[in-house]
KEDREN-540664 format. One line per field, with one value per atom (N, C-alpha, C): y, x, z; residue number from 1; residue in three letters; atom name. Coordinates in steps of 0.2 Angstrom, whole numbers, plus 5000, padded with zeros to 4 digits. Layout:
N
north [Y:...] $
east [X:...] $
up [Z:...] $
k [NUM:...] $
r [Ala:...] $
a [CA:...] $
This chain:
274
north [4961:4955:4951:4949:4945:4939:4937:4931:4925:4925:4919:4918:4924:4923:4921:4924:4922:4914:4912:4905:4900:4903:4899:4899:4903:4903:4896:4894:4888:4888:4894:4895:4901:4900:4906:4909:4915:4919:4920:4918:4918:4923:4927:4931:4929:4929:4928:4933:4935:4940:4935:4935:4931:4934:4931:4933:4928:4929:4924:4926:4922:4923:4920:4925:4923:4920:4919:4916:4910:4905:4898:4897:4903:4902:4905:4903:4906:4911:4915:4920:4918:4922:4920:4916:4918:4914:4907:4903:4896:4896:4892:4891:4884:4880:4873:4871:4866:4864:4867:4873:4876:4877:4878:4879:4887:4888:4895:4896:4902:4903:4901:4903:4901:4893:4890:4883:4879:4881:4878:4880:4886:4889:4885:4884:4881:4874:4870:4863:4862:4867:4867:4868:4873:4874:4868:4865:4859:4854:4853:4847:4849:4855:4857:4857:4860:4860:4854:4850:4843:4844:4850:4851:4856:4856:4860:4868:4872:4879:4883:4889:4893:4900:4901:4907:4913:4919:4926:4930:4933:4937:4944:4948:4955:4957:4954:4955:4949:4949:4943:4945:4944:4946:4941:4944:4940:4935:4931:4927:4930:4928:4931:4937:4939:4945:4942:4946:4944:4947:4944:4947:4948:4953:4954:4955:4959:4960:4958:4952:4949:4947:4948:4946:4941:4936:4931:4929:4928:4926:4920:4916:4910:4909:4904:4902:4895:4893:4886:4884:4878:4876:4871:4870:4866:4868:4864:4865:4867:4871:4872:4875:4880:4883:4888:4887:4892:4896:4902:4905:4905:4906:4906:4899:4894:4887:4885:4888:4887:4890:4896:4900:4896:4893:4889:4883:4880:4873:4874:4879:4881:4883:4887:4889:4883:4878:4872:4868:4868:4865:4869:4875:4879:4883:4884:4888:4884:4888:4895:4900:4897:4901:4904:4901:4905:4904:4910:4911:4914:4912:4915:4920:4926:4931:4932:4931:4932:4929:4928:4925:4927:4928:4930:4929:4928:4928:4935:4935:4941:4942:4948:4948:4945:4943:4940:4945:4942:4947:4950:4950:4953:4949:4952:4949:4953:4949:4951:4956:4954:4958:4964:4963:4968:4973:4971:4975:4980:4979:4983:4990:4995:5002:5004:5001:5003:4997:4997:4992:4996:4994:4997:4992:4994:4990:4994:4990:4993:4989:4993:4991:4993:4988:4990:4989:4994:4994:4994:4990:4990:4992:4998:5001:5000:4996:4994:4991:4991:4989:4981:4978:4971:4969:4964:4962:4958:4958:4955:4949:4943:4936:4935:4938:4936:4940:4945:4949:4950:4947:4948:4945:4940:4938:4943:4948:4953:4960:4961:4968:4968:4973:4974:4977:4973:4975:4980:4986:4991:4996:4994:4998:5004:5008:5014:5020:5026:5032:5034:5036:5037:5044:5048:5055:5054:5053:5052:5058:5064:5070:5070:5069:5068:5063:5057:5052:5053:5057:5059:5064:5069:5074:5071:5066:5062:5058:5055:5051:5055:5062:5066:5067:5066:5067:5062:5056:5050:5050:5055:5055:5057:5055:5056:5051:5053:5048:5049:5043:5043:5037:5037:5030:5028:5022:5019:5014:5015:5010:5009:5014:5014:5010:5009:5005:4998:4996:4990:4985:4978:4974:4974:4975:4976:4969:4969:4963:4961:4956:4954:4958:4958:4962:4959:4963:4960:4955:4951:4945:4948:4955:4957:4961:4960:4963:4970:4973:4980:4980:4984:4984:4986:4983:4984:4991:4995:5001:5000:5004:5005:5011:5015:5021:5019:5022:5021:5027:5028:5034:5032:5035:5034:5039:5037:5041:5042:5038:5038:5036:5039:5037:5041:5038:5041:5037:5040:5036:5039:5035:5037:5033:5036:5032:5030:5023:5020:5021:5020:5022:5017:5011:5007:5009:5014:5016:5013:5009:5006:5011:5010:5015:5011:5014:5011:5015:5012:5015:5013:5018:5016:5019:5014:5016:5014:5018:5016:5018:5013:5015:5010:5012:5007:5000:5000:4994:4996:4991:4992:4987:4989:4985:4980:4975:4970:4973:4972:4975:4982:4985:4993:4995:4992:4995:4994:4988:4987:4991:4993:4997:5004:5006:5013:5013:5008:5008:5008:5004:5004:5011:5014:5021:5026:5026:5031:5030:5023:5022:5025:5024:5027:5035:5038:5045:5046:5042:5042:5041:5037:5036:5041:5045:5051:5048:5043:5040:5043:5046:5048:5055:5060:5066:5066:5070:5070:5071:5076:5077:5072:5067:5062:5057:5056:5052:5054:5060:5062:5061:5062:5061:5054:5050:5042:5041:5043:5042:5044:5050:5052:5049:5045:5042:5036:5033:5027:5021:5020:5016:5012:5005:5001:5002:5004:5004:5011:5015:5021:5020:5014:5012:5005:5005:4999:4995:4999:4996:4993:4987:4984:4981:4984:4982:4974:4971:4964:4963:4957:4956:4955:4953:4951:4957:4963:4968:4971:4968:4970:4966:4970:4966:4970:4966:4968:4969:4976:4977:4977:4980:4981:4982:4980:4981:4985:4990:4993:4992:4992:4991:4996:5002:5007:5007:5003:5002:5004:5005:5007:5001:4995:4990:4984:4981:4975:4969:4968:4962:4964:4960:4962:4961:4955:4954:4949:4949:4945:4938:4932:4926:4924:4923:4920:4913:4912:4905:4902:4897:4894:4887] $
east [5078:5081:5084:5090:5093:5090:5090:5087:5090:5096:5099:5096:5095:5092:5085:5081:5074:5074:5078:5078:5080:5082:5084:5078:5073:5067:5063:5060:5056:5051:5047:5042:5044:5044:5047:5041:5041:5036:5039:5035:5037:5032:5035:5030:5033:5027:5028:5026:5029:5026:5024:5017:5014:5011:5012:5008:5004:4998:4994:4989:4987:4982:4976:4971:4965:4960:4961:4956:4953:4957:4954:4952:4952:4951:4944:4941:4935:4937:4941:4944:4950:4952:4958:4957:4952:4951:4948:4950:4948:4940:4937:4930:4929:4926:4925:4921:4924:4921:4923:4927:4929:4937:4940:4947:4948:4953:4955:4962:4965:4972:4975:4971:4973:4973:4968:4968:4974:4976:4981:4988:4989:4995:4996:4990:4991:4993:4990:4991:4999:5001:5008:5013:5011:5015:5015:5009:5009:5013:5014:5018:5025:5027:5034:5037:5033:5035:5033:5029:5027:5023:5020:5015:5010:5004:4999:5000:4999:5000:4993:4993:4987:4989:4987:4990:4985:4988:4984:4987:4982:4984:4982:4985:4984:4977:4975:4969:4965:4959:4954:4951:4955:4953:4947:4942:4937:4938:4933:4934:4936:4941:4944:4948:4949:4954:4961:4966:4973:4977:4983:4987:4994:4998:5005:5009:5006:5009:5006:5002:4999:5004:5003:5007:5004:5007:5005:5009:5007:5011:5008:5013:5011:5017:5015:5020:5022:5028:5031:5036:5035:5040:5045:5044:5049:5056:5061:5068:5071:5076:5080:5076:5072:5068:5073:5073:5077:5072:5070:5065:5066:5072:5072:5071:5073:5071:5064:5061:5054:5050:5052:5048:5049:5055:5055:5052:5051:5048:5040:5038:5030:5029:5033:5032:5032:5036:5037:5030:5027:5020:5014:5015:5009:5009:5015:5016:5013:5012:5013:5007:5002:4996:4997:5001:5003:5011:5014:5021:5023:5028:5031:5036:5035:5041:5046:5045:5050:5047:5052:5051:5056:5054:5059:5056:5060:5057:5055:5050:5047:5047:5047:5047:5041:5042:5036:5031:5025:5019:5017:5022:5020:5014:5009:5003:5002:5001:5000:4994:4989:4983:4983:4984:4984:4990:4995:5001:5001:4997:4997:4995:4998:4996:4993:4993:4990:4990:4985:4984:4983:4986:4985:4983:4978:4976:4976:4977:4977:4972:4968:4963:4965:4965:4967:4961:4960:4955:4959:4957:4960:4954:4956:4951:4952:4956:4957:4951:4951:4945:4945:4951:4951:4954:4951:4954:4960:4964:4971:4970:4971:4970:4975:4981:4986:4986:4981:4980:4973:4969:4962:4960:4963:4962:4963:4967:4969:4967:4962:4960:4952:4949:4942:4943:4940:4940:4934:4935:4930:4932:4930:4932:4928:4928:4924:4928:4926:4929:4927:4932:4931:4934:4931:4933:4937:4944:4948:4948:4948:4948:4942:4937:4930:4931:4933:4934:4938:4944:4948:4945:4941:4938:4933:4929:4925:4928:4934:4938:4940:4941:4944:4938:4932:4927:4926:4930:4930:4936:4941:4946:4945:4948:4947:4943:4941:4937:4929:4926:4919:4916:4910:4906:4905:4908:4907:4902:4896:4891:4888:4888:4885:4889:4896:4900:4902:4899:4901:4895:4897:4892:4892:4886:4886:4888:4893:4894:4890:4890:4886:4888:4884:4886:4892:4894:4899:4896:4900:4897:4892:4893:4888:4882:4882:4876:4877:4883:4884:4886:4883:4884:4892:4895:4902:4902:4907:4908:4911:4908:4910:4914:4916:4920:4927:4930:4936:4940:4946:4950:4954:4951:4954:4960:4966:4972:4974:4972:4974:4968:4966:4961:4963:4966:4968:4968:4967:4967:4973:4976:4982:4981:4984:4984:4991:4992:4998:5000:5007:5009:5006:5003:5000:4992:4990:4983:4979:4981:4977:4976:4971:4970:4971:4974:4976:4973:4969:4967:4971:4973:4977:4973:4972:4968:4971:4972:4975:4971:4971:4968:4971:4970:4972:4969:4962:4958:4952:4949:4944:4938:4932:4926:4925:4921:4920:4917:4920:4918:4919:4922:4922:4926:4932:4936:4932:4930:4926:4920:4917:4911:4913:4919:4921:4923:4927:4929:4923:4918:4912:4908:4908:4905:4908:4915:4919:4919:4919:4918:4911:4906:4900:4901:4904:4906:4910:4915:4919:4915:4910:4905:4900:4899:4894:4887:4887:4881:4879:4884:4883:4887:4885:4889:4893:4898:4903:4900:4896:4893:4889:4887:4882:4886:4893:4897:4897:4898:4898:4891:4886:4879:4877:4880:4879:4883:4889:4893:4889:4886:4882:4876:4873:4867:4868:4874:4875:4870:4869:4864:4866:4867:4870:4866:4860:4856:4858:4862:4864:4870:4873:4879:4877:4876:4873:4879:4884:4889:4895:4896:4902:4907:4913:4918:4919:4921:4923:4929:4929:4935:4941:4942:4948:4953:4950:4954:4958:4956:4958:4964:4969:4975:4977:4978:4981:4988:4990:4997:5002:5000:5006:5002:5006:5004:5010:5008:5013:5013:5019:5019:5023:5023:5027:5034:5037:5044:5047:5053:5056:5054:5055:5054:5051:5046:5042:5046:5051:5055:5062:5067:5074:5076:5073:5075:5070:5070:5065:5069:5066:5069:5069:5075:5076:5073:5069:5066:5070:5074:5079:5076] $
up [5092:5094:5088:5088:5082:5081:5074:5072:5075:5077:5080:5087:5091:5097:5097:5092:5091:5090:5086:5084:5090:5095:5101:5106:5105:5109:5109:5114:5114:5108:5108:5103:5099:5092:5088:5084:5083:5079:5072:5067:5060:5057:5052:5048:5040:5036:5029:5025:5019:5015:5009:5007:5003:4997:4991:4985:4983:4980:4977:4972:4968:4962:4965:4967:4970:4966:4959:4954:4956:4959:4960:4967:4971:4978:4980:4985:4988:4994:4992:4997:5001:5005:5009:5015:5019:5026:5025:5030:5029:5030:5025:5025:5023:5028:5027:5021:5017:5011:5005:5005:4999:4999:4994:4994:4995:5000:5001:5002:5001:5002:5008:5014:5020:5021:5018:5019:5016:5010:5006:5010:5012:5015:5022:5026:5032:5031:5026:5025:5023:5019:5017:5023:5027:5033:5038:5039:5043:5041:5034:5031:5032:5031:5031:5039:5043:5050:5054:5051:5055:5061:5061:5067:5064:5068:5065:5068:5063:5065:5064:5067:5066:5064:5058:5055:5056:5056:5056:5050:5046:5040:5041:5038:5038:5035:5030:5027:5025:5025:5023:5016:5011:5004:5002:4998:4996:4990:4988:4983:4976:4973:4967:4968:4974:4975:4976:4973:4973:4979:4980:4985:4982:4984:4982:4988:4993:4999:5006:5005:5011:5016:5023:5028:5032:5034:5038:5044:5050:5055:5059:5062:5066:5070:5075:5080:5079:5080:5079:5085:5087:5091:5088:5081:5078:5079:5079:5080:5073:5074:5068:5062:5063:5058:5054:5048:5044:5039:5040:5036:5029:5026:5019:5016:5020:5017:5018:5024:5025:5019:5017:5011:5005:5003:4997:4997:5003:5004:5003:5006:5005:4998:4995:4988:4984:4985:4981:4981:4987:4988:4985:4986:4984:4977:4975:4969:4963:4957:4957:4960:4962:4964:4971:4975:4981:4982:4983:4983:4990:4993:4999:4997:4996:4994:4999:5005:5010:5017:5021:5028:5033:5039:5044:5051:5056:5063:5065:5069:5071:5078:5081:5088:5092:5098:5101:5102:5101:5101:5095:5090:5083:5080:5077:5074:5067:5062:5055:5055:5059:5059:5063:5070:5075:5075:5073:5073:5067:5062:5056:5057:5054:5054:5048:5042:5036:5031:5027:5022:5015:5010:5004:4998:4994:4989:4982:4977:4970:4966:4962:4957:4950:4945:4939:4934:4929:4924:4917:4913:4906:4901:4898:4894:4886:4885:4878:4875:4868:4864:4865:4865:4865:4872:4875:4881:4881:4886:4886:4889:4885:4888:4893:4893:4898:4904:4904:4911:4913:4909:4910:4917:4920:4927:4932:4930:4935:4934:4930:4929:4926:4927:4924:4917:4913:4906:4905:4904:4903:4897:4891:4885:4884:4889:4889:4891:4888:4890:4898:4901:4908:4910:4914:4916:4922:4921:4927:4932:4929:4934:4938:4935:4939:4944:4943:4947:4953:4952:4957:4961:4958:4963:4967:4965:4969:4974:4973:4977:4983:4982:4988:4993:4991:4996:5001:4999:5004:5009:5007:5012:5019:5024:5031:5034:5040:5044:5043:5040:5039:5041:5041:5042:5035:5033:5026:5026:5030:5029:5022:5019:5012:5007:5009:5004:5007:5012:5015:5016:5016:5019:5026:5029:5037:5040:5044:5048:5054:5057:5062:5068:5074:5080:5084:5088:5093:5097:5101:5105:5110:5112:5117:5114:5107:5104:5101:5103:5100:5093:5089:5082:5080:5075:5074:5070:5072:5069:5062:5057:5050:5049:5054:5053:5051:5046:5044:5042:5042:5041:5034:5029:5022:5021:5020:5019:5012:5008:5001:4996:4991:4986:4980:4975:4969:4963:4957:4951:4947:4943:4939:4932:4927:4921:4920:4918:4917:4910:4908:4902:4896:4898:4893:4893:4896:4896:4901:4905:4910:4916:4919:4925:4931:4936:4943:4948:4953:4958:4964:4968:4975:4981:4986:4991:4998:5003:5009:5015:5020:5027:5032:5038:5043:5042:5040:5039:5035:5032:5027:5030:5028:5029:5023:5024:5019:5012:5007:5000:4999:5004:5004:4998:4996:4991:4984:4983:4977:4976:4982:4981:4980:4983:4981:4974:4971:4964:4960:4961:4957:4957:4962:4963:4959:4960:4956:4949:4946:4939:4937:4940:4938:4937:4941:4940:4934:4933:4927:4920:4921:4915:4914:4919:4918:4921:4924:4927:4933:4937:4943:4944:4947:4947:4953:4953:4958:4965:4966:4973:4976:4971:4974:4978:4977:4981:4988:4990:4997:5000:4995:4998:4999:4995:4997:5003:5004:5010:5016:5016:5022:5023:5018:5019:5024:5024:5028:5027:5021:5019:5013:5013:5008:5001:5002:4995:4991:4995:4991:4986:4987:4982:4979:4973:4969:4965:4963:4959:4963:4962:4965:4960:4960:4954:4955:4949:4950:4954:4957:4962:4958:4952:4949:4948:4948:4947:4953:4959:4965:4968:4971:4974:4981:4986:4992:4991:4990:4988:4993:4999:5004:5011:5016:5023:5027:5031:5034:5042:5045:5052:5056:5053:5056:5057:5052:5051:5044:5043:5037:5032:5033:5028:5032:5029:5033:5033:5028:5028:5026:5029:5028:5021:5018:5011:5008:5002:4998:4997:4998:4997:4990:4987:4980:4980:4974:4973:4968:4970:4965:4964] $
k [1:1:1:2:2:2:3:3:3:4:4:4:5:5:5:6:6:6:7:7:7:8:8:8:9:9:9:10:10:10:11:11:11:12:12:12:13:13:13:14:14:14:15:15:15:16:16:16:17:17:17:18:18:18:19:19:19:20:20:20:21:21:21:22:22:22:23:23:23:24:24:24:25:25:25:26:26:26:27:27:27:28:28:28:29:29:29:30:30:30:31:31:31:32:32:32:33:33:33:34:34:34:35:35:35:36:36:36:37:37:37:38:38:38:39:39:39:40:40:40:41:41:41:42:42:42:43:43:43:44:44:44:45:45:45:46:46:46:47:47:47:48:48:48:49:49:49:50:50:50:51:51:51:52:52:52:53:53:53:54:54:54:55:55:55:56:56:56:57:57:57:58:58:58:59:59:59:60:60:60:61:61:61:62:62:62:63:63:63:64:64:64:65:65:65:66:66:66:67:67:67:68:68:68:69:69:69:70:70:70:71:71:71:72:72:72:73:73:73:74:74:74:75:75:75:76:76:76:77:77:77:78:78:78:79:79:79:80:80:80:81:81:81:82:82:82:83:83:83:84:84:84:85:85:85:86:86:86:87:87:87:88:88:88:89:89:89:90:90:90:91:91:91:92:92:92:93:93:93:94:94:94:95:95:95:96:96:96:97:97:97:98:98:98:99:99:99:100:100:100:101:101:101:102:102:102:103:103:103:104:104:104:105:105:105:106:106:106:107:107:107:108:108:108:109:109:109:110:110:110:111:111:111:112:112:112:113:113:113:114:114:114:115:115:115:116:116:116:117:117:117:118:118:118:119:119:119:120:120:120:121:121:121:122:122:122:123:123:123:124:124:124:125:125:125:126:126:126:127:127:127:128:128:128:129:129:129:130:130:130:131:131:131:132:132:132:133:133:133:134:134:134:135:135:135:136:136:136:137:137:137:138:138:138:139:139:139:140:140:140:141:141:141:142:142:142:143:143:143:144:144:144:145:145:145:146:146:146:147:147:147:148:148:148:149:149:149:150:150:150:151:151:151:152:152:152:153:153:153:154:154:154:155:155:155:156:156:156:157:157:157:158:158:158:159:159:159:160:160:160:161:161:161:162:162:162:163:163:163:164:164:164:165:165:165:166:166:166:167:167:167:168:168:168:169:169:169:170:170:170:171:171:171:172:172:172:173:173:173:174:174:174:175:175:175:176:176:176:177:177:177:178:178:178:179:179:179:180:180:180:181:181:181:182:182:182:183:183:183:184:184:184:185:185:185:186:186:186:187:187:187:188:188:188:189:189:189:190:190:190:191:191:191:192:192:192:193:193:193:194:194:194:195:195:195:196:196:196:197:197:197:198:198:198:199:199:199:200:200:200:201:201:201:202:202:202:203:203:203:204:204:204:205:205:205:206:206:206:207:207:207:208:208:208:209:209:209:210:210:210:211:211:211:212:212:212:213:213:213:214:214:214:215:215:215:216:216:216:217:217:217:218:218:218:219:219:219:220:220:220:221:221:221:222:222:222:223:223:223:224:224:224:225:225:225:226:226:226:227:227:227:228:228:228:229:229:229:230:230:230:231:231:231:232:232:232:233:233:233:234:234:234:235:235:235:236:236:236:237:237:237:238:238:238:239:239:239:240:240:240:241:241:241:242:242:242:243:243:243:244:244:244:245:245:245:246:246:246:247:247:247:248:248:248:249:249:249:250:250:250:251:251:251:252:252:252:253:253:253:254:254:254:255:255:255:256:256:256:257:257:257:258:258:258:259:259:259:260:260:260:261:261:261:262:262:262:263:263:263:264:264:264:265:265:265:266:266:266:267:267:267:268:268:268:269:269:269:270:270:270:271:271:271:272:272:272:273:273:273:274:274:274] $
r [Met:Met:Met:Ala:Ala:Ala:Thr:Thr:Thr:Glu:Glu:Glu:Ala:Ala:Ala:Leu:Leu:Leu:Asn:Asn:Asn:Glu:Glu:Glu:Glu:Glu:Glu:Pro:Pro:Pro:Thr:Thr:Thr:Arg:Arg:Arg:Arg:Arg:Arg:Val:Val:Val:Arg:Arg:Arg:Leu:Leu:Leu:Leu:Leu:Leu:Val:Val:Val:Ala:Ala:Ala:Tyr:Tyr:Tyr:Asp:Asp:Asp:Gly:Gly:Gly:Thr:Thr:Thr:Gly:Gly:Gly:Phe:Phe:Phe:Ala:Ala:Ala:Gly:Gly:Gly:Phe:Phe:Phe:Ala:Ala:Ala:Val:Val:Val:Asn:Asn:Asn:Glu:Glu:Glu:Gly:Gly:Gly:Val:Val:Val:Arg:Arg:Arg:Thr:Thr:Thr:Val:Val:Val:Ala:Ala:Ala:Gly:Gly:Gly:Asp:Asp:Asp:Leu:Leu:Leu:Thr:Thr:Thr:Ala:Ala:Ala:Ala:Ala:Ala:Leu:Leu:Leu:Asn:Asn:Asn:Arg:Arg:Arg:Val:Val:Val:Leu:Leu:Leu:Arg:Arg:Arg:His:His:His:Asp:Asp:Asp:Val:Val:Val:Arg:Arg:Arg:Ile:Ile:Ile:Thr:Thr:Thr:Ala:Ala:Ala:Ala:Ala:Ala:Gly:Gly:Gly:Arg:Arg:Arg:Thr:Thr:Thr:Asp:Asp:Asp:Arg:Arg:Arg:Gly:Gly:Gly:Val:Val:Val:His:His:His:Gly:Gly:Gly:Trp:Trp:Trp:Gly:Gly:Gly:Gln:Gln:Gln:Val:Val:Val:Val:Val:Val:Thr:Thr:Thr:Phe:Phe:Phe:Ser:Ser:Ser:Thr:Thr:Thr:Asp:Asp:Asp:Ala:Ala:Ala:Thr:Thr:Thr:His:His:His:Val:Val:Val:Glu:Glu:Glu:Pro:Pro:Pro:Gly:Gly:Gly:Arg:Arg:Arg:Leu:Leu:Leu:Ala:Ala:Ala:Arg:Arg:Arg:Ser:Ser:Ser:Val:Val:Val:Thr:Thr:Thr:Ala:Ala:Ala:Leu:Leu:Leu:Cys:Cys:Cys:Gly:Gly:Gly:Pro:Pro:Pro:Glu:Glu:Glu:Ile:Ile:Ile:Val:Val:Val:Val:Val:Val:Arg:Arg:Arg:Ala:Ala:Ala:Ala:Ala:Ala:Glu:Glu:Glu:Phe:Phe:Phe:Ala:Ala:Ala:Pro:Pro:Pro:Pro:Pro:Pro:Gly:Gly:Gly:Phe:Phe:Phe:Asp:Asp:Asp:Ala:Ala:Ala:Arg:Arg:Arg:Phe:Phe:Phe:Ser:Ser:Ser:Ala:Ala:Ala:Thr:Thr:Thr:Ala:Ala:Ala:Arg:Arg:Arg:Ser:Ser:Ser:Tyr:Tyr:Tyr:Arg:Arg:Arg:Tyr:Tyr:Tyr:Thr:Thr:Thr:Ile:Ile:Ile:His:His:His:Arg:Arg:Arg:Gly:Gly:Gly:Arg:Arg:Arg:Val:Val:Val:Leu:Leu:Leu:Asp:Asp:Asp:Pro:Pro:Pro:Phe:Phe:Phe:Arg:Arg:Arg:Asp:Asp:Asp:Ala:Ala:Ala:Tyr:Tyr:Tyr:Glu:Glu:Glu:Trp:Trp:Trp:His:His:His:Leu:Leu:Leu:Pro:Pro:Pro:Arg:Arg:Arg:Ala:Ala:Ala:Leu:Leu:Leu:Asp:Asp:Asp:Ile:Ile:Ile:Glu:Glu:Glu:Ala:Ala:Ala:Met:Met:Met:Asn:Asn:Asn:Arg:Arg:Arg:Ala:Ala:Ala:Ala:Ala:Ala:Thr:Thr:Thr:Thr:Thr:Thr:Leu:Leu:Leu:Leu:Leu:Leu:Gly:Gly:Gly:Glu:Glu:Glu:His:His:His:Asp:Asp:Asp:Phe:Phe:Phe:Ser:Ser:Ser:Ser:Ser:Ser:Phe:Phe:Phe:Cys:Cys:Cys:Arg:Arg:Arg:Arg:Arg:Arg:Pro:Pro:Pro:Gly:Gly:Gly:Pro:Pro:Pro:Leu:Leu:Leu:Pro:Pro:Pro:Asp:Asp:Asp:Gly:Gly:Gly:Thr:Thr:Thr:Pro:Pro:Pro:Arg:Arg:Arg:Ser:Ser:Ser:Leu:Leu:Leu:Val:Val:Val:Arg:Arg:Arg:Asp:Asp:Asp:Leu:Leu:Leu:Arg:Arg:Arg:Val:Val:Val:Ala:Ala:Ala:Arg:Arg:Arg:Trp:Trp:Trp:Ser:Ser:Ser:Glu:Glu:Glu:Arg:Arg:Arg:Pro:Pro:Pro:Asp:Asp:Asp:Gly:Gly:Gly:Arg:Arg:Arg:Leu:Leu:Leu:Arg:Arg:Arg:Phe:Phe:Phe:Glu:Glu:Glu:Ile:Ile:Ile:Glu:Glu:Glu:Ala:Ala:Ala:Ala:Ala:Ala:Ser:Ser:Ser:Phe:Phe:Phe:Cys:Cys:Cys:His:His:His:Gln:Gln:Gln:Met:Met:Met:Val:Val:Val:Arg:Arg:Arg:Ser:Ser:Ser:Val:Val:Val:Val:Val:Val:Gly:Gly:Gly:Thr:Thr:Thr:Leu:Leu:Leu:Val:Val:Val:Glu:Glu:Glu:Val:Val:Val:Gly:Gly:Gly:Leu:Leu:Leu:Gly:Gly:Gly:Arg:Arg:Arg:Arg:Arg:Arg:Asp:Asp:Asp:Glu:Glu:Glu:Ala:Ala:Ala:Ser:Ser:Ser:Val:Val:Val:Ala:Ala:Ala:Val:Val:Val:Ala:Ala:Ala:Arg:Arg:Arg:Asp:Asp:Asp:Arg:Arg:Arg:Arg:Arg:Arg:Asp:Asp:Asp:Arg:Arg:Arg:Ala:Ala:Ala:Ala:Ala:Ala:Val:Val:Val:Thr:Thr:Thr:Thr:Thr:Thr:Val:Val:Val:Ala:Ala:Ala:Pro:Pro:Pro:Pro:Pro:Pro:Lys:Lys:Lys:Gly:Gly:Gly:Leu:Leu:Leu:Cys:Cys:Cys:Leu:Leu:Leu:Trp:Trp:Trp:Ser:Ser:Ser:Val:Val:Val:Ser:Ser:Ser:Tyr:Tyr:Tyr:Gly:Gly:Gly:Glu:Glu:Glu:Ala:Ala:Ala:Ala:Ala:Ala:Pro:Pro:Pro:Phe:Phe:Phe:Ala:Ala:Ala:Glu:Glu:Glu:Val:Val:Val:Val:Val:Val:Pro:Pro:Pro:His:His:His:Arg:Arg:Arg] $
a [N:CA:C:N:CA:C:N:CA:C:N:CA:C:N:CA:C:N:CA:C:N:CA:C:N:CA:C:N:CA:C:N:CA:C:N:CA:C:N:CA:C:N:CA:C:N:CA:C:N:CA:C:N:CA:C:N:CA:C:N:CA:C:N:CA:C:N:CA:C:N:CA:C:N:CA:C:N:CA:C:N:CA:C:N:CA:C:N:CA:C:N:CA:C:N:CA:C:N:CA:C:N:CA:C:N:CA:C:N:CA:C:N:CA:C:N:CA:C:N:CA:C:N:CA:C:N:CA:C:N:CA:C:N:CA:C:N:CA:C:N:CA:C:N:CA:C:N:CA:C:N:CA:C:N:CA:C:N:CA:C:N:CA:C:N:CA:C:N:CA:C:N:CA:C:N:CA:C:N:CA:C:N:CA:C:N:CA:C:N:CA:C:N:CA:C:N:CA:C:N:CA:C:N:CA:C:N:CA:C:N:CA:C:N:CA:C:N:CA:C:N:CA:C:N:CA:C:N:CA:C:N:CA:C:N:CA:C:N:CA:C:N:CA:C:N:CA:C:N:CA:C:N:CA:C:N:CA:C:N:CA:C:N:CA:C:N:CA:C:N:CA:C:N:CA:C:N:CA:C:N:CA:C:N:CA:C:N:CA:C:N:CA:C:N:CA:C:N:CA:C:N:CA:C:N:CA:C:N:CA:C:N:CA:C:N:CA:C:N:CA:C:N:CA:C:N:CA:C:N:CA:C:N:CA:C:N:CA:C:N:CA:C:N:CA:C:N:CA:C:N:CA:C:N:CA:C:N:CA:C:N:CA:C:N:CA:C:N:CA:C:N:CA:C:N:CA:C:N:CA:C:N:CA:C:N:CA:C:N:CA:C:N:CA:C:N:CA:C:N:CA:C:N:CA:C:N:CA:C:N:CA:C:N:CA:C:N:CA:C:N:CA:C:N:CA:C:N:CA:C:N:CA:C:N:CA:C:N:CA:C:N:CA:C:N:CA:C:N:CA:C:N:CA:C:N:CA:C:N:CA:C:N:CA:C:N:CA:C:N:CA:C:N:CA:C:N:CA:C:N:CA:C:N:CA:C:N:CA:C:N:CA:C:N:CA:C:N:CA:C:N:CA:C:N:CA:C:N:CA:C:N:CA:C:N:CA:C:N:CA:C:N:CA:C:N:CA:C:N:CA:C:N:CA:C:N:CA:C:N:CA:C:N:CA:C:N:CA:C:N:CA:C:N:CA:C:N:CA:C:N:CA:C:N:CA:C:N:CA:C:N:CA:C:N:CA:C:N:CA:C:N:CA:C:N:CA:C:N:CA:C:N:CA:C:N:CA:C:N:CA:C:N:CA:C:N:CA:C:N:CA:C:N:CA:C:N:CA:C:N:CA:C:N:CA:C:N:CA:C:N:CA:C:N:CA:C:N:CA:C:N:CA:C:N:CA:C:N:CA:C:N:CA:C:N:CA:C:N:CA:C:N:CA:C:N:CA:C:N:CA:C:N:CA:C:N:CA:C:N:CA:C:N:CA:C:N:CA:C:N:CA:C:N:CA:C:N:CA:C:N:CA:C:N:CA:C:N:CA:C:N:CA:C:N:CA:C:N:CA:C:N:CA:C:N:CA:C:N:CA:C:N:CA:C:N:CA:C:N:CA:C:N:CA:C:N:CA:C:N:CA:C:N:CA:C:N:CA:C:N:CA:C:N:CA:C:N:CA:C:N:CA:C:N:CA:C:N:CA:C:N:CA:C:N:CA:C:N:CA:C:N:CA:C:N:CA:C:N:CA:C:N:CA:C:N:CA:C:N:CA:C:N:CA:C:N:CA:C:N:CA:C:N:CA:C:N:CA:C:N:CA:C:N:CA:C:N:CA:C:N:CA:C:N:CA:C:N:CA:C:N:CA:C:N:CA:C:N:CA:C:N:CA:C:N:CA:C:N:CA:C:N:CA:C:N:CA:C:N:CA:C:N:CA:C:N:CA:C:N:CA:C:N:CA:C:N:CA:C:N:CA:C:N:CA:C:N:CA:C:N:CA:C:N:CA:C:N:CA:C:N:CA:C:N:CA:C:N:CA:C:N:CA:C:N:CA:C:N:CA:C:N:CA:C:N:CA:C:N:CA:C:N:CA:C:N:CA:C] $
């Protein structure tokens, strides 16, 4: 459906591509009494649109975790909404900590969370002897030798569909008392060395459990340091016991990189900020 037609509907669905520095926030989701990304973003949208909105996000990142490709949706009945102008106005209120990279009308029924087909995270490790003061808020400074090949071999044992109970905080049960499933289908899990010597971990799945990515990173780093052998990762996975995984990587090195929706490009264009 064309943007013009969507803009004429009584209630329009809008989606935003959002980047944020998670350092000063107690996570993404609204949490009473603390500052969150969703709280600041919602307040800005309410002010610009002049009515209250309820946003849905593709991922609920934890305290200190960053976002580059977070997707947010909401509905508005405000008249004459122009997505590019909306993006610039919200960025003016929330930047530089929160920036709306792009905005557009979405088809009715589109939901940032439930329409997503894949989520991708990146984790960065800086192995240099001296920490980088300009990038320390976005990477784990670990000035140690790491066996990247061993880390990648161990990572492959996590690919596919598994119960990741050992790598997650167990959530509360469903309203009917049924335990929530922690089975996930991991599609990508690989380490690479950047030209500047930093290590990047890329991981992708349809969805993730709470603290799953940071627990996977911490466990694979233990392999790289020689504190855990490669085979032990699969053993820990199959134990389905949180006690089997003890190292959780710091949140500051983690970034929600992108979200896929089964289409060629999630947004038609990125909004320039002038």
